[in-house]
Residue, then its C-alpha position, 0 to 999 in steps of 0.5 A: m339061509r345066510r348067516f346074517e339074514g335079518r340082522n343089521a351092522l354099522i361099519t365106522g371106516g366103511a367107505s374103504g379097506i377092511g371096512k369096506a370089504t367087510a360091509a360087502r361080506l355082510l351083504t352077501e351074507g344077508a345083513c343090512v348095513v350101514i356104513n360110516g365115514r368122514d368124506p362124503e364124496r369117498l362115501a358115496t363111491a363106496l356105496g355106489d360100489l356096494a349097492a348091487g350087493g344088498t341093502v346098504s346105506g352110508i352116514a357121513a360123520d367124524a366118529a371122533r366127536e362126541d356129538e356126531v357119534t350120537d347122531l351117527v347111532g341115532e341115524a343108523l337106528g332110525r333106518l335099521g330100527r336095531i343094530d346086531v353087529l358093530v365093526n369098529s374100522a375107521r382109523i388112520d395112520g401114525a406121523g411115521v416120526n421117532a417118539l423123541v419128536l413126536s408132537p403132543d398134537g400129532w399124539r392126540r390126533v392118532l389116539d382120538a381117531n384110533l381109540t377114543e373113536p372106538f370107545l364112543v362109538a362102542q358106548v352108544v351103540t351097545r346102550a341100545m344093543a343091551t335093551a335089544g337083548g344083545g349084539a356083537i362088536v368086532n373091533v379092527a386093531s393091528l399087528n402093531g397092537l401086539a408088537a412095536e413097529p419103529d417110529f410109530a409110537d402114536y399108532n402102536a399105543s393106539k392100537g395096543g390100546l384098542v386091544m385092551l379096550t376091547r378086553s375090558l368091553a367084553v368082561d363089562l358087556v358079557r353080562h348084556n349078552i354082547r360079545v366083543n372081539a379084536v382082529c390084528p391085521g397086517l399091513q394092507h394094500p389100501h393103506a401101504h402108501d400111508r407107510g411110505v411103503r414100496r411094492g416090489p415083485g409078488d407084492w411084497c412089501g418094504n419100508s421106503r424109510g428102511r429098516p435095520d433089520g431089512t425085512l420086508r412083508r407081504a401085504g393083504r389086500g382088504r378086499r379078501s374077506h373070506r370070512v367075517p370072524g368074531l361075530 
């Protein structure tokens, strides 16, 4: 029997990258999956790619907006009956500027998408999970939540906040039989150009802005989600 046979999952940011790869993996493990994204066209493309893997549908919504989160989760529950697994994978990149010139609007935009959004989705979903007897949440954070990258104060702070939000939700929700974990991946190929990154031989990536230490990083590939951790 497949590990997630008979279980249902909602994945934000499921139209691309890690979210899409996670959806594909859960489908192969027998789950019924609803993916969410802001862009209806990208969502439709992802659904076409995933359809052969199992039972999957999509809901276009901006999960950083409280009213749309309520509608999103309500629609997902209407389709699935219950949500056993929530994967918060939606994210946007930082402005890529020094903190001295980062605009307050830019700061709020990144924090809303990368920290407020997973909080809002988790809060609404866990109310349903608690009633149903429990569930599991995985927040996709980042290595930037553990160590700061120059010129990404907004992104670093949002992912560091997501790591602590995960810990806070874990201790708050354990009484409801809800497990909460985070993963902290490095740079992924689907997002490589968001960071102004150049690809070189062997898929090594360096920062085109030029880091003081001249370091290179190997970019991962979001489609290689061989395992689904934390569930």
